[in-house]
C-alpha positions as CSV (number, residue, x, y, z in Angstrom):
1,M,15.4,-86.8,41.9
2,D,18.5,-87.5,43.9
3,T,19.4,-85.1,46.7
4,K,22.3,-84.8,49.2
5,N,23.7,-82.2,51.6
6,L,26.8,-80.4,50.2
7,T,29.2,-77.7,51.4
8,V,31.7,-76.2,48.9
9,D,34.0,-73.2,48.5
10,G,34.0,-71.3,45.2
11,Y,34.2,-68.0,43.4
12,L,31.1,-66.2,42.4
13,D,31.2,-66.3,38.6
14,A,28.8,-63.6,37.5
15,V,26.5,-61.0,39.1
16,P,23.7,-62.8,41.0
17,T,20.2,-62.3,39.6
18,P,16.7,-62.4,41.1
19,G,15.2,-65.8,40.9
20,A,12.0,-66.8,39.1
21,E,10.1,-66.9,42.4
22,P,9.7,-63.8,44.5
23,Y,12.4,-63.3,47.2
24,T,14.8,-65.7,45.6
25,A,18.2,-65.3,43.9
26,R,20.2,-67.3,41.4
27,F,24.0,-67.4,41.0
28,E,26.8,-69.5,39.6
29,L,29.7,-70.7,41.7
30,V,33.1,-71.8,40.2
31,V,34.4,-74.7,42.3
32,S,38.0,-76.0,41.8
33,P,38.3,-79.6,43.1
34,T,41.9,-79.8,41.9
35,D,44.7,-77.4,41.1
36,D,44.0,-77.7,37.4
37,V,41.7,-75.1,35.8
38,V,40.3,-77.7,33.4
39,D,38.7,-79.5,36.4
40,D,36.8,-76.3,37.5
41,V,33.1,-77.0,37.9
42,I,30.2,-74.4,37.7
43,W,27.5,-75.0,40.3
44,Y,24.1,-73.5,39.5
45,C,22.8,-72.2,42.8
46,T,19.5,-70.8,44.1
47,T,18.4,-69.5,47.5
48,S,15.2,-68.3,49.2
49,K,16.8,-67.3,52.5
50,P,16.1,-63.6,52.9
51,G,19.4,-62.6,54.3
52,I,21.3,-64.5,51.7
53,V,19.1,-63.1,48.9
54,H,19.7,-59.6,50.1
55,A,23.5,-60.1,50.4
56,L,23.7,-61.6,46.9
57,L,21.7,-58.9,45.2
58,T,23.3,-55.9,47.0
59,E,26.7,-56.7,48.4
60,I,28.4,-59.7,46.9
61,Q,30.4,-59.2,43.7
62,P,31.9,-61.5,41.0
63,G,35.2,-62.8,42.2
64,D,34.2,-63.1,45.8
65,L,35.3,-66.4,47.4
66,L,32.2,-68.0,49.1
67,H,31.6,-70.9,51.4
68,V,28.1,-72.3,50.8
69,S,26.1,-75.1,52.2
70,G,22.8,-76.6,51.0
71,V,21.0,-79.4,49.3
72,L,22.3,-80.6,45.9
73,T,19.5,-81.9,43.7
74,Q,20.2,-84.0,40.6
75,P,17.2,-84.1,38.3
76,D,16.1,-87.5,36.9
77,N,17.0,-86.3,33.4
78,P,20.9,-86.4,33.3
79,A,20.9,-83.7,30.6
80,E,19.6,-81.2,33.2
81,P,22.3,-79.6,35.4
82,A,22.4,-80.3,39.1
83,R,21.1,-77.4,41.3
84,L,22.4,-76.4,44.7
85,T,19.8,-74.8,47.0
86,V,21.9,-72.7,49.4
87,D,20.9,-72.5,53.0
88,A,24.1,-70.9,54.4
89,L,26.6,-68.6,52.9
90,E,29.8,-67.0,54.2
91,V,32.1,-64.7,52.3
92,L,35.6,-66.0,52.8
93,A,37.4,-63.3,50.7
94,T,36.1,-60.3,48.7
95,A,37.2,-59.5,45.2
96,P,39.3,-56.3,44.8
97,A,37.2,-53.3,45.6
98,R,37.8,-51.4,42.3
99,A,35.3,-51.6,39.5
100,L,35.6,-55.2,38.3
101,Q,34.2,-54.4,34.9
102,E,37.6,-53.0,33.9
103,M,39.5,-55.9,35.3
104,V,40.0,-59.5,34.4
105,L,40.7,-62.3,36.9
106,D,42.7,-65.2,35.6
107,R,43.9,-68.3,37.3
108,Y,47.3,-69.9,37.2
109,G,46.9,-73.2,39.1
110,D,46.7,-72.2,42.8
111,Y,47.1,-68.5,42.0
112,V,44.7,-65.8,40.9
113,V,45.9,-62.7,39.0
114,V,44.1,-59.4,38.4
115,F,44.7,-57.8,35.0
116,D,43.8,-54.1,34.9
117,A,43.9,-52.2,31.6
118,D,45.0,-49.0,33.4
119,T,48.3,-50.5,34.6
120,D,51.0,-53.0,33.6
121,T,51.5,-54.3,37.1
122,V,49.6,-57.5,38.0
123,P,48.5,-58.3,41.6
124,V,48.9,-62.0,42.5
125,F,47.1,-63.9,45.2
126,T,46.7,-67.6,46.1
127,T,43.3,-69.1,45.5
128,L,42.9,-69.0,49.3
129,G,43.3,-65.2,49.3
130,Q,46.9,-65.0,50.5
131,W,48.8,-62.0,49.1
132,V,51.8,-63.1,46.9
133,G,52.9,-59.8,45.5
134,T,52.8,-57.6,42.4
135,A,54.3,-58.6,39.1
136,E,55.8,-55.7,37.3
137,S,54.2,-56.9,34.1
138,P,52.3,-59.9,32.8
139,D,55.6,-61.4,31.6
140,T,56.9,-61.6,35.2
141,I,53.9,-63.4,36.8
142,G,55.6,-66.8,36.4
143,T,58.8,-65.6,38.1
144,L,56.8,-64.2,41.0
145,I,54.9,-67.4,41.5
146,E,58.1,-69.5,41.3
147,I,59.7,-67.3,44.0
148,H,56.7,-67.6,46.2
149,E,56.7,-71.4,45.9
150,R,60.4,-71.6,46.6
151,V,60.0,-69.4,49.7
152,N,56.9,-71.2,50.9
153,G,58.0,-74.8,50.1
154,G,55.5,-75.2,47.3
155,D,52.5,-74.3,49.4
156,A,50.2,-71.9,47.6
């Protein structure tokens, strides 16, 4: 098996689950190495650090932006996915506080939008968590992003 130290930022993809071993947790992290959604990679992560396990199973929600460090292990069999054993975790930005089951997060390049079935308005953030604004409807998301890029010189 090949191993190396790794630190990445990514979004929690789904609700973390208890691991196969006692006092462990498993979770999936969506890492975006480029601005293109097709390049997103899902890292399969585990941890046995008590504080991290507790936070994952009781506090952290899908959509939270996390900064994790640990050891990446690539199994000898290339068909098996690489695993990141997390030794350190920091929450960089939390997902919106309302019930995420009724919301859908979507990505537009460097931007994240939150669709809510209860309203036509669409909150828009950069992937780094900077507030962009509220689009009046899904049809106006592109216009809001264009205005933000013009005002900010293309920096998301």
